[in-house]
C-alpha positions in Angstrom: 69.8 -37.9 4.5 67.5 -37.8 1.5 64.8 -39.8 3.3 65.1 -37.6 6.3 64.4 -34.6 4.1 61.3 -36.2 2.7 60.1 -37.1 6.2 60.2 -33.5 7.4 58.7 -31.4 4.6 59.0 -28.0 6.3 62.6 -28.4 7.4 64.1 -27.2 4.1 61.4 -24.6 3.2 63.8 -21.7 4.1 66.7 -23.2 2.1 64.4 -23.7 -0.9 63.0 -20.1 -0.7 66.5 -18.5 -0.3 68.1 -20.7 -2.9 65.3 -20.0 -5.4 65.7 -16.3 -4.9 69.5 -16.4 -5.3 69.2 -18.5 -8.5 66.5 -16.2 -9.6 68.6 -13.1 -9.2 71.5 -14.7 -11.1 69.2 -15.7 -14.0 67.4 -12.4 -13.9 70.7 -10.8 -14.9 71.3 -13.5 -17.6 67.7 -13.1 -19.0 67.8 -9.3 -19.1 71.3 -9.4 -20.7 70.1 -11.8 -23.4 66.9 -9.9 -24.0 68.7 -6.6 -24.4 71.4 -8.1 -26.7 68.7 -9.5 -29.0 65.7 -7.1 -28.8 66.9 -4.7 -31.6 68.3 -7.2 -34.1 65.4 -9.8 -33.8 62.6 -7.9 -32.1 61.4 -7.8 -28.5 59.1 -10.9 -28.5 61.5 -13.2 -30.2 64.3 -11.9 -27.9 62.1 -12.5 -24.9 61.4 -16.1 -25.9 65.2 -16.8 -26.4 66.1 -15.0 -23.2 63.5 -17.0 -21.3 64.8 -20.3 -22.7 68.4 -19.5 -21.7 67.4 -18.3 -18.3 65.1 -21.2 -17.6 67.5 -23.9 -18.5 70.2 -22.3 -16.4 67.8 -21.9 -13.5 66.6 -25.5 -13.8 70.2 -26.8 -13.5 71.0 -24.5 -10.6 67.8 -25.4 -8.8 68.2 -29.1 -9.3 71.8 -29.3 -8.1 71.6 -26.6 -5.4 68.2 -25.3 -4.3 66.3 -28.6 -4.3 69.4 -30.9 -4.1 68.2 -32.4 -0.7 65.0 -33.8 -2.3 65.0 -37.4 -3.6 66.0 -37.6 -7.2 63.1 -38.7 -9.4 65.3 -38.9 -12.5 66.6 -36.2 -14.8 64.4 -37.3 -17.6 61.2 -37.0 -15.6 62.2 -33.8 -13.9 63.3 -32.2 -17.2 60.1 -33.3 -18.9 57.9 -31.6 -16.3 60.3 -28.7 -16.3 59.9 -28.3 -20.1 56.2 -28.0 -19.8 56.5 -25.5 -16.9 59.1 -23.6 -18.9 56.8 -23.4 -21.9 54.1 -21.9 -19.8 56.6 -19.4 -18.3 57.7 -18.5 -21.8 54.1 -17.8 -22.8 53.6 -15.7 -19.7 56.8 -13.7 -20.4 56.2 -13.2 -24.1 52.5 -12.3 -23.5 53.4 -9.4 -21.2 56.1 -8.1 -23.5 53.9 -8.6 -26.6 51.0 -6.8 -24.9 53.3 -3.9 -24.0 54.8 -3.6 -27.5 51.7 -4.3 -29.6 48.8 -3.6 -27.3 50.1 -0.5 -25.6 52.5 0.5 -28.5 55.5 0.7 -26.2 58.6 1.1 -28.4 61.5 2.4 -26.2 64.0 0.3 -24.3 63.0 1.5 -20.9 59.3 0.7 -21.4 60.1 -2.7 -22.9 62.4 -3.5 -20.0 59.6 -2.6 -17.5 57.3 -5.0 -19.4 60.2 -7.6 -19.4 60.5 -7.3 -15.6 56.8 -7.6 -15.1 56.7 -10.7 -17.2 59.7 -12.2 -15.3 57.9 -11.4 -12.0 54.7 -13.2 -13.0 56.6 -16.1 -14.5 58.8 -16.4 -11.3 55.8 -16.9 -9.1 54.6 -19.7 -11.5 58.1 -21.2 -11.7 58.5 -21.4 -7.9 55.2 -23.2 -7.5 55.9 -25.5 -10.4 59.4 -26.3 -9.3 58.3 -26.9 -5.6 55.3 -29.0 -6.3 55.8 -30.6 -9.8 59.3 -30.5 -11.1 61.2 -31.4 -7.9 58.3 -33.0 -6.1 58.9 -35.2 -3.2 58.7 -38.8 -4.2 56.3 -40.9 -2.2 57.5 -44.3 -0.9 
């Protein structure tokens, strides 16, 4: 079964896209919840970093064992190593957007910071999908 999935790269494209969206929506709720729970006591940028780490690890596990489960396993260590690099880049993207809103545009209210949070999540999501599909859970060549 796993070999058949690797032989037909387009066969699972819809499953991957739908799975990634479902996992993304679940972790969007997780990430926004953590961000809002922490943004006042520790500040918006620190809260964003922690929320992104929590959401990213959760998303990695869900994507590995559900969205991309049909792909050949290249080993948890390798996948998590590549994931960690991609997650760090996503954290920078997220924190930069929130930081720019807070310190560059002087946004102070919860509504404005949550709009910036969603914008950062959106940009990082595009990056995550590409990195998960082509680097983290890449098809292994024979």
